[in-house]
NUZA-247777 format. One line per 2 residues: their letters; for each residue z, x negated, y negated of C-alpha. Coordinates in pm, 1 decimal. Layout:
% NUZA-247777
A) Z,X,Y ~ ...
This chain:
% NUZA-247777
XX) 8925.8,-18410.3,674.3 ~ 8856.8,-18587.8,1002.1
XX) 8495.1,-18674.6,858.8 ~ 8646.5,-18817.3,587.7
XX) 8878.6,-19020.8,760.5 ~ 8637.8,-19174.1,1024.0
XX) 8400.5,-19248.0,711.7 ~ 8716.6,-19442.6,537.8
XX) 8765.5,-19637.1,897.8 ~ 8426.3,-19689.1,871.2
XX) 8410.3,-19858.8,542.0 ~ 8762.0,-20051.9,595.3
XX) 8582.4,-20208.6,930.0 ~ 8250.7,-20282.3,730.3
XX) 8450.9,-20448.9,423.3 ~ 8673.5,-20666.3,704.3
XX) 8352.6,-20731.8,897.5 ~ 8186.3,-20907.6,554.8
XX) 8512.6,-21049.9,472.5 ~ 8507.8,-21263.6,796.8
XX) 8152.6,-21327.3,776.7 ~ 8179.5,-21473.8,431.0
XX) 8497.0,-21685.7,488.5 ~ 8295.1,-21810.5,815.1
XX) 8013.2,-21900.3,570.5 ~ 8262.2,-22052.7,323.8
XX) 8374.8,-22284.7,639.5 ~ 8053.5,-22342.1,743.5
XX) 7939.5,-22438.1,378.3 ~ 8300.8,-22699.9,341.0
XX) 8245.8,-22839.4,650.6 ~ 7867.1,-22915.6,617.0
XX) 7958.0,-23049.7,243.6 ~ 8223.4,-23306.5,402.9
XX) 7915.3,-23403.5,659.6 ~ 7738.8,-23463.1,347.1
XX) 7971.8,-23666.0,176.8 ~ 8020.1,-23884.6,452.4
XX) 7616.9,-23895.5,524.9 ~ 7581.7,-23976.2,135.6
XX) 7866.9,-24251.5,83.4 ~ 7639.2,-24555.0,161.2
XX) 7422.8,-24436.3,-129.8 ~ 7732.6,-24352.4,-344.6
XX) 7909.1,-24653.9,-263.9 ~ 7575.3,-24821.7,-393.5
XX) 7578.1,-24663.5,-765.4 ~ 7751.9,-24868.6,-1051.7
XX) 8131.7,-24814.6,-1005.2 ~ 8177.7,-24735.3,-1370.1
XX) 7932.4,-24470.5,-1415.4 ~ 7914.8,-24310.8,-1124.2
XX) 8045.8,-23973.3,-1048.6 ~ 8294.2,-23874.7,-778.5
XX) 8255.8,-23751.5,-428.4 ~ 8472.4,-23477.2,-515.9
XX) 8221.7,-23359.3,-754.0 ~ 7940.7,-23412.1,-548.9
XX) 8084.4,-23176.2,-300.4 ~ 8197.8,-22924.7,-581.9
XX) 7827.9,-22907.7,-691.7 ~ 7716.0,-22859.0,-375.2
XX) 7943.9,-22562.9,-307.2 ~ 7816.4,-22440.0,-630.1
XX) 7479.0,-22445.4,-547.7 ~ 7510.2,-22301.0,-197.6
XX) 7526.5,-21943.3,-312.0 ~ 7365.2,-21843.4,28.1
XX) 7458.7,-22090.1,242.3 ~ 7216.2,-21979.0,476.0
XX) 6921.0,-22057.0,245.5 ~ 7089.5,-22394.3,128.2
XX) 7082.9,-22566.6,448.2 ~ 6798.0,-22438.2,564.0
XX) 6563.0,-22481.9,271.2 ~ 6691.2,-22757.1,88.1
XX) 6753.7,-23130.1,152.6 ~ 7140.6,-23261.0,143.8
XX) 7024.7,-23559.4,-71.3 ~ 6847.3,-23341.7,-366.5
XX) 7210.2,-23203.6,-436.8 ~ 7364.6,-23542.3,-484.9
XX) 7057.4,-23664.8,-708.7 ~ 7047.0,-23310.3,-882.7
XX) 7453.8,-23364.0,-964.1 ~ 7382.2,-23711.8,-1100.7
XX) 7170.5,-23563.1,-1340.0 ~ 7445.9,-23402.0,-1491.4
XX) 7650.7,-23730.5,-1589.6 ~ 7633.2,-23848.7,-1964.6
XX) 7546.7,-24219.7,-1859.5 ~ 7330.8,-24178.7,-1548.7
XX) 7380.2,-24510.6,-1325.2 ~ 7058.3,-24678.4,-1239.7
XX) 7054.8,-24945.6,-923.7 ~ 6759.9,-25138.3,-1001.7
XX) 6931.7,-25205.5,-1306.4 ~ 7218.7,-25355.8,-1152.0
XX) 7025.7,-25623.1,-1024.4 ~ 7145.8,-25934.8,-1232.5
XX) 6971.5,-26143.3,-1469.7 ~ 6842.9,-26403.0,-1314.7
XX) 6584.4,-26721.3,-1351.8 ~ 6392.1,-26835.0,-1080.4
XX) 6296.4,-27156.7,-1003.5 ~ 5921.0,-27248.7,-783.1
XX) 5800.9,-27587.2,-813.8 ~ 5567.9,-27671.0,-526.4
XX) 5264.8,-27903.6,-459.3 ~ 5199.5,-27898.5,-832.9
XX) 5268.1,-27525.0,-909.3 ~ 5533.6,-27432.1,-1157.8
XX) 5525.9,-27068.0,-1132.7 ~ 5945.5,-26996.3,-1196.1
XX) 5873.9,-26854.8,-1522.6 ~ 5606.7,-26603.6,-1415.8
XX) 5830.0,-26475.3,-1113.2 ~ 6096.3,-26412.9,-1378.1
XX) 5907.7,-26216.0,-1584.1 ~ 5730.7,-26009.4,-1341.3
XX) 6116.0,-25936.7,-1180.9 ~ 6206.3,-25819.9,-1526.1
XX) 5934.5,-25581.5,-1550.9 ~ 5989.0,-25439.6,-1211.9
XX) 6383.2,-25423.6,-1265.1 ~ 6271.6,-25146.5,-1521.5
XX) 6007.8,-24959.2,-1323.2 ~ 6080.2,-24573.6,-1260.1
XX) 5774.0,-24571.1,-1011.9 ~ 5866.3,-24760.0,-716.8
XX) 5755.2,-24614.5,-384.4 ~ 5677.4,-24710.2,-25.3
XX) 5335.5,-24833.6,-174.3 ~ 5454.1,-25110.2,-363.0
XX) 5636.5,-25316.0,-113.0 ~ 5587.4,-25638.9,-314.2
XX) 5758.0,-25487.4,-598.1 ~ 6077.8,-25393.5,-392.3
XX) 6067.7,-25733.9,-212.2 ~ 6065.7,-25893.8,-544.9
XX) 6437.6,-25730.7,-646.7 ~ 6573.9,-25906.3,-354.4
XX) 6396.7,-26229.8,-467.5 ~ 6127.9,-26248.8,-216.0
XX) 5741.1,-26337.7,-316.8 ~ 5589.1,-26101.1,-75.9
XX) 5188.8,-26212.5,-49.2 ~ 4961.6,-26007.5,137.8
XX) 4668.1,-25829.6,101.9 ~ 4636.6,-25724.7,-314.8
XX) 4943.9,-25847.5,-456.3 ~ 5051.5,-25730.1,-823.2
XX) 5103.5,-25976.4,-1097.5 ~ 5024.4,-26321.6,-998.4
XX) 4652.7,-26404.6,-1002.9 ~ 4483.5,-26470.6,-672.2
XX) 4457.8,-26821.2,-743.8 ~ 4811.2,-26887.1,-769.4
XX) 4892.9,-26673.1,-418.4 ~ 4659.4,-26879.0,-240.5
XX) 4767.2,-27180.9,-385.7 ~ 5141.6,-27079.9,-285.1
XX) 5041.6,-26980.9,69.6 ~ 4827.9,-27304.9,134.8
XX) 5132.2,-27544.1,-19.5 ~ 5353.2,-27355.4,180.2
XX) 5138.5,-27451.5,487.9 ~ 5102.4,-27779.7,401.0
XX) 5504.7,-27875.2,412.5 ~ 5505.3,-27757.1,775.3
XX) 5127.8,-27766.2,918.6 ~ 4963.2,-28100.3,906.3
XX) 4606.9,-28157.8,972.8 ~ 4715.0,-28336.0,1259.3
XX) 4899.9,-28042.7,1405.2 ~ 4580.5,-27791.9,1277.7
XX) 4369.0,-28013.3,1471.6 ~ 4566.8,-28035.3,1768.4
XX) 4589.5,-27654.8,1800.0 ~ 4228.4,-27654.1,1770.4
XX) 4170.4,-27839.1,2065.7 ~ 4421.3,-27598.3,2243.6
XX) 4249.8,-27291.7,2148.8 ~ 3899.2,-27422.7,2273.3
XX) 4040.6,-27574.8,2605.7 ~ 4207.8,-27219.8,2649.4
XX) 3899.3,-27004.9,2568.3 ~ 3705.4,-27221.4,2830.1
XX) 3939.9,-27160.6,3117.4 ~ 3986.4,-26807.4,3039.9
XX) 3594.9,-26712.3,2970.7 ~ 3630.8,-26857.8,3326.2
XX) 3844.0,-26671.5,3487.5 ~ 3702.9,-26303.5,3314.8
XX) 3354.9,-26371.3,3453.3 ~ 3482.7,-26411.6,3806.8
XX) 3700.7,-26065.1,3810.2 ~ 3413.0,-25905.8,3655.3
XX) 3174.5,-26036.4,3894.3 ~ 3420.1,-25921.1,4166.9
XX) 3455.3,-25593.3,4014.8 ~ 3060.1,-25540.0,3970.4
XX) 3047.2,-25629.5,4336.3 ~ 3272.5,-25370.2,4455.6
XX) 3125.1,-25096.8,4241.8 ~ 2822.9,-25160.0,4356.3
XX) 2896.0,-25118.9,4720.6 ~ 3115.5,-24843.2,4684.6
XX) 2793.7,-24659.0,4526.6 ~ 2576.6,-24754.7,4780.0
XX) 2823.9,-24632.1,5063.2 ~ 2896.1,-24297.0,4881.8
XX) 3270.5,-24391.5,4841.4 ~ 3516.9,-24453.7,4603.2
XX) 3575.3,-24822.5,4458.1 ~ 3883.9,-25009.8,4687.4
XX) 4111.7,-25214.7,4470.2 ~ 3936.7,-25556.2,4483.5
XX) 4081.7,-25873.8,4630.0 ~ 4186.7,-26090.1,4334.8
XX) 4271.4,-26367.9,4563.5 ~ 3989.7,-26604.2,4461.0
XX) 4056.1,-26555.2,4089.2 ~ 4417.1,-26635.5,4143.5
XX) 4353.5,-26959.4,4353.0 ~ 4124.1,-27074.0,4054.8
XX) 4374.6,-27001.3,3787.7 ~ 4686.9,-27199.2,4025.2
XX) 4470.4,-27456.9,4039.4 ~ 4424.6,-27521.7,3670.8
XX) 4827.7,-27549.2,3636.8 ~ 4788.0,-27954.7,3627.3
XX) 4493.3,-27896.2,3361.0 ~ 4730.3,-27654.5,3178.8
XX) 5032.3,-27889.8,3171.1 ~ 4822.5,-28190.5,3057.9
XX) 4643.0,-28007.1,2753.2 ~ 4978.6,-27857.7,2666.7
XX) 4832.5,-27493.0,2673.5 ~ 5077.3,-27354.1,2950.6
XX) 5126.8,-27008.4,2783.8 ~ 4766.0,-26962.5,2897.3
XX) 4820.2,-27017.5,3237.4 ~ 5113.7,-26772.5,3244.5
XX) 4948.3,-26520.7,3039.1 ~ 4646.9,-26543.9,3329.1
XX) 4884.2,-26469.6,3624.1 ~ 5029.4,-26186.4,3495.4
XX) 4697.0,-26043.9,3360.8 ~ 4469.0,-26089.1,3618.5
XX) 4728.9,-26055.6,3902.4 ~ 4745.2,-25710.2,3818.5
XX) 4434.1,-25645.5,3737.7 ~ 4381.4,-25354.6,3990.5
XX) 4699.0,-25173.6,3786.8 ~ 4507.3,-25223.3,3486.7
XX) 4158.4,-25077.9,3623.7 ~ 4284.8,-24730.1,3467.2
XX) 4305.0,-24667.1,3121.8 ~ 4684.6,-24736.3,3042.5
XX) 4892.4,-24592.2,2780.8 ~ 4976.9,-24725.1,2493.5
XX) 5308.8,-24796.6,2575.4 ~ 5202.3,-24982.4,2903.7
XX) 4982.1,-25203.0,2714.1 ~ 5252.0,-25279.7,2480.0
XX) 5477.9,-25405.0,2766.3 ~ 5230.6,-25525.1,3001.0
XX) 4994.6,-25699.6,2775.8 ~ 5073.0,-25731.4,2395.7
XX) 5425.3,-25827.1,2465.6 ~ 5400.3,-26085.8,2744.0
XX) 5101.1,-26254.5,2522.8 ~ 5346.6,-26292.5,2223.6
XX) 5657.3,-26378.8,2422.7 ~ 5462.6,-26698.5,2633.1
XX) 5338.5,-26816.1,2298.1 ~ 5668.7,-26739.1,2103.2
XX) 5941.2,-26808.7,2324.3 ~ 5992.7,-27188.1,2369.3
XX) 6113.9,-27288.2,2714.4 ~ 6535.1,-27358.3,2709.0
XX) 6517.3,-27334.6,2305.9 ~ 6384.8,-27009.1,2173.5
XX) 6443.7,-26698.1,2350.0 ~ 6234.5,-26383.2,2268.3
XX) 6465.6,-26094.4,2273.5 ~ 6362.1,-25717.7,2242.3
XX) 6719.6,-25651.0,2121.7 ~ 6879.6,-25351.7,1995.3
XX) 7100.0,-25523.5,1763.2 ~ 7168.2,-25628.2,1415.6
XX) 7088.1,-25986.6,1263.2 ~ 7323.9,-26222.0,1285.6
XX) 7171.7,-26325.3,933.5 ~ 7160.1,-26001.7,805.3
XX) 7546.9,-25928.9,877.8 ~ 7645.1,-26255.4,698.3
XX) 7468.2,-26139.9,397.7 ~ 7648.9,-25806.3,414.9
XX) 7991.3,-25973.9,443.4 ~ 7896.5,-26243.7,168.0
XX) 7804.5,-25981.3,-44.1 ~ 8035.4,-25717.4,33.4
XX) 7772.3,-25436.3,114.7 ~ 7808.9,-25095.9,282.4
XX) 7622.3,-24958.0,557.5 ~ 7494.8,-25110.8,894.8
XX) 7247.1,-25372.9,890.5 ~ 6891.0,-25280.8,1003.9
XX) 6786.7,-25362.5,1383.7 ~ 6471.2,-25573.9,1463.1
XX) 6270.9,-25493.2,1784.2 ~ 6228.6,-25851.6,1840.2
XX) 6424.0,-26127.6,1744.3 ~ 6364.5,-26527.3,1806.0
XX) 6696.2,-26677.8,1862.4 ~ 6755.8,-27061.6,1909.6
XX) 7065.9,-27209.4,2090.4 ~ 7295.2,-27295.4,1804.4
XX) 7256.7,-26990.1,1721.1 ~ 7006.6,-26941.6,1458.4
XX) 6728.6,-26656.0,1412.3 ~ 6368.7,-26828.9,1351.6
XX) 6169.7,-26528.0,1362.6 ~ 6124.9,-26146.1,1389.1
XX) 5917.5,-25866.6,1472.5 ~ 5881.1,-25484.8,1438.6
XX) 5663.0,-25284.0,1678.0 ~ 5453.9,-24981.0,1622.9
XX) 5186.9,-24752.5,1847.2 ~ 4875.9,-24730.7,1672.6
XX) 4803.3,-24498.7,1392.5 ~ 5178.4,-24472.7,1241.9
XX) 5251.9,-24308.9,913.3 ~ 5181.6,-24527.3,596.7
XX) 5555.1,-24491.9,496.1 ~ 5654.9,-24631.0,821.4
XX) 5415.8,-24942.7,801.6 ~ 5540.9,-25023.4,480.5
XX) 5867.3,-24974.1,588.7 ~ 5842.6,-25233.5,880.3
XX) 5713.6,-25457.1,682.0 ~ 5939.6,-25473.6,368.7
XX) 6205.0,-25507.3,673.9 ~ 6052.4,-25805.4,806.5
XX) 6060.8,-25957.4,475.2 ~ 6419.7,-25903.6,423.0
XX) 6484.6,-26010.9,764.1 ~ 6331.0,-26346.6,655.4
XX) 6494.5,-26373.8,350.8 ~ 6833.7,-26325.0,541.6
XX) 6767.6,-26596.4,786.9 ~ 6612.9,-26856.4,526.4
XX) 6938.7,-26785.2,330.7 ~ 7154.8,-26867.7,595.4
XX) 6929.6,-27181.6,707.6 ~ 6917.2,-27353.8,353.8
XX) 7327.7,-27335.9,362.1 ~ 7380.0,-27507.7,716.7
XX) 7048.6,-27703.7,724.5 ~ 6953.8,-28029.7,579.0
XX) 6594.6,-27880.3,526.7 ~ 6554.2,-27530.9,606.8
XX) 6259.1,-27451.6,825.3 ~ 5949.4,-27214.2,847.5
XX) 6061.0,-26840.9,952.1 ~ 5775.3,-26639.5,1128.3
XX) 5790.5,-26268.7,1123.8 ~ 5533.4,-26018.7,1278.6
XX) 5431.6,-25690.4,1287.4 ~ 5262.2,-25529.9,1583.8
XX) 5080.8,-25181.0,1554.2 ~ 4917.2,-25137.7,1880.7
XX) 4721.4,-25434.8,1964.5 ~ 4677.2,-25538.4,1599.6
XX) 4939.8,-25816.6,1542.3 ~ 4984.4,-25973.7,1180.2
XX) 5173.6,-26275.6,1120.9 ~ 5389.0,-26405.5,820.6
XX) 5529.0,-26746.9,720.7 ~ 5855.1,-26731.5,551.0
XX) 5970.8,-27054.5,334.6 ~ 6224.5,-27129.3,60.9
XX) 6076.4,-27277.9,-253.6 ~ 6354.8,-27369.4,-525.2
XX) 6549.7,-27010.1,-557.6 ~ 6266.4,-26795.0,-443.6
XX) 6180.5,-26659.8,-91.9 ~ 5832.0,-26650.4,-12.8
XX) 5688.5,-26415.1,266.3 ~ 5325.3,-26496.9,298.9
XX) 5054.1,-26323.5,509.3 ~ 4959.9,-26631.4,783.7
XX) 4733.0,-26422.7,1019.4 ~ 4558.0,-26082.7,1210.2
XX) 4485.2,-26056.0,1552.6 ~ 4339.9,-25806.0,1780.2
XX) 4509.2,-25834.1,2131.0 ~ 4338.7,-25664.0,2385.1
XX) 4412.3,-25291.5,2471.8 ~ 4179.8,-25222.4,2795.4
XX) 4001.3,-25409.0,3040.2 ~ 3652.0,-25443.0,2833.1
XX) 3822.2,-25654.3,2590.7 ~ 3993.6,-25876.1,2798.2
XX) 3730.7,-26128.6,2663.0 ~ 3981.2,-26355.0,2419.7
XX) 3814.0,-26599.3,2185.3 ~ 3919.7,-26947.3,2022.6
XX) 4017.0,-26778.5,1681.9 ~ 4284.2,-26552.4,1849.5
XX) 4439.8,-26861.3,2095.5 ~ 4383.9,-27071.2,1756.8
XX) 4626.2,-26825.4,1576.9 ~ 4884.2,-26783.2,1874.8
XX) 4903.9,-27158.6,1926.2 ~ 4931.7,-27207.8,1516.3
XX) 5232.4,-26934.3,1543.6 ~ 5355.2,-27145.5,1834.8
XX) 5374.4,-27460.5,1636.8 ~ 5546.4,-27334.4,1382.1
XX) 5848.7,-27184.8,1564.8 ~ 5865.0,-27506.0,1752.0
XX) 5879.4,-27661.9,1387.9 ~ 6157.1,-27427.0,1307.3
XX) 6346.8,-27532.2,1595.2 ~ 6343.1,-27873.7,1575.6
XX) 6497.0,-27857.3,1178.4 ~ 6788.1,-27637.3,1363.0
XX) 6887.2,-27966.3,1479.6 ~ 6972.5,-28183.7,1158.3
XX) 7266.0,-27966.4,1063.2 ~ 7455.5,-28031.3,695.1
XX) 7787.4,-28186.6,767.7 ~ 7990.0,-27949.2,562.6
XX) 7757.3,-27606.5,497.3 ~ 7685.1,-27515.9,133.1
XX) 7900.3,-27317.6,-55.5 ~ 7609.2,-27125.8,-251.1
XX) 7612.8,-26762.2,-317.0 ~ 7233.2,-26640.8,-249.4
XX) 7000.4,-26394.8,-453.3 ~ 7153.8,-26080.9,-361.8
XX) 6911.9,-25913.9,-127.6 ~ 6934.5,-25497.8,-179.7
XX) 7124.4,-25336.6,61.7 ~ 7000.9,-25048.5,306.6
XX) 7081.0,-24779.3,38.4 ~ 6934.8,-24883.6,-235.2
XX) 6593.9,-25023.5,-63.5 ~ 6586.0,-24644.8,122.0
XX) 6586.7,-24522.3,-271.0 ~ 6317.7,-24730.2,-376.6
XX) 6107.4,-24672.7,-41.9 ~ 6108.7,-24303.7,-60.2
XX) 6055.8,-24305.2,-486.6 ~ 6367.2,-24156.0,-598.9
XX) 6615.4,-24299.8,-873.9 ~ 6900.6,-24110.4,-1049.9
XX) 6687.6,-24041.6,-1344.8 ~ 6436.0,-23799.1,-1202.0
XX) 6498.5,-23526.2,-1023.8 ~ 6380.8,-23518.5,-672.6
XX) 6221.5,-23131.5,-737.5 ~ 6024.0,-23224.2,-1049.0
XX) 5889.4,-23535.5,-822.6 ~ 5777.6,-23260.0,-574.0
XX) 5588.1,-23060.6,-846.6 ~ 5355.9,-23345.6,-920.9
């Protein structure tokens, strides 16, 4: 009797513990499902409301799939649950098809590409295989013709002609020749300073070996004297950025004698180079800011888009304020997905800014953007042609990342001065404002959730689980 009683108590205790554990697991699933619903709200709201399933259905299916709560949350991507639940709908919403019918108008420099771009756009709207490798296609869904290395649809002759026509619109032969002369003068001065600093370094290393000691920090005063003496020359030849960069680099030469980390080179060398050329004193601020773009905020308000506007690593703001350039920074060897995402981001930033500038200025300026991966910097120029935004690769340079690379040549200086000239042209155009801003709606830029779906290669008509089996 006593043994049976003990077994009965033990059985009830075990059953009570099991029920308590199951109740706890259910609460975990419910709480996590609520978080899932909240985190996917942006994606859900981007779907066509007449076709989209309700949040309650998503939560219900989440709970149904989560028979084993521990397995569900540890081994499954919550976004997969949303897409699997979408498969059960009779009419599956397709965010690409929700982009409007549109006729693009593009006439520039004897080119009339409106019909070609419209056809490409209509073809892309039907494509199911978008992912991060197809940045140009995803950009076109926002009305952007993104011209980079290897383009789809348009012949090379067309993209080259478009790029040249945009450059000619803002950058005359006279400006080009002036920047070439600045680049040559800059290289002459810079190479003189580099030779001087290396002579001093070589002399100290030789003395140290002969005397059997470690090399001491060298006295850079003679080189700094030469740089200071060049102030008037730099001012007269309009190459002051080179003067300020030289003072920064050569003044700290002894700090650079060891191999610096990528972060240190980015902050000490690469960003100062870019800031001196792209920041225009009293007019345009080179801001490393962790804030959303003003143009992006305006676009989201105009289109009633949800979600937070993206935050570029660098924004070039003029006093009015308008945004004239954007930059994204990455250390060496990023994932291809991250690199391509940054490229799409700067294209979207450019479009947002040009849409805003077109409404408020008499003549929209060029908008510059750049992507820095380690010391490799790729510049793009953006312009509005008809109702199309063009985002075209301008140039690529490699800035020094160690002392052996301090030889900066004419071509690099020319690229930096060309970018500076375009920024100054853009700033000058912001002074010519419309008396009354245009009341015009721009082509609707894809919102953040839609761009995310495209970049990760997911559409509601394909299960992510099926995609993974390929």
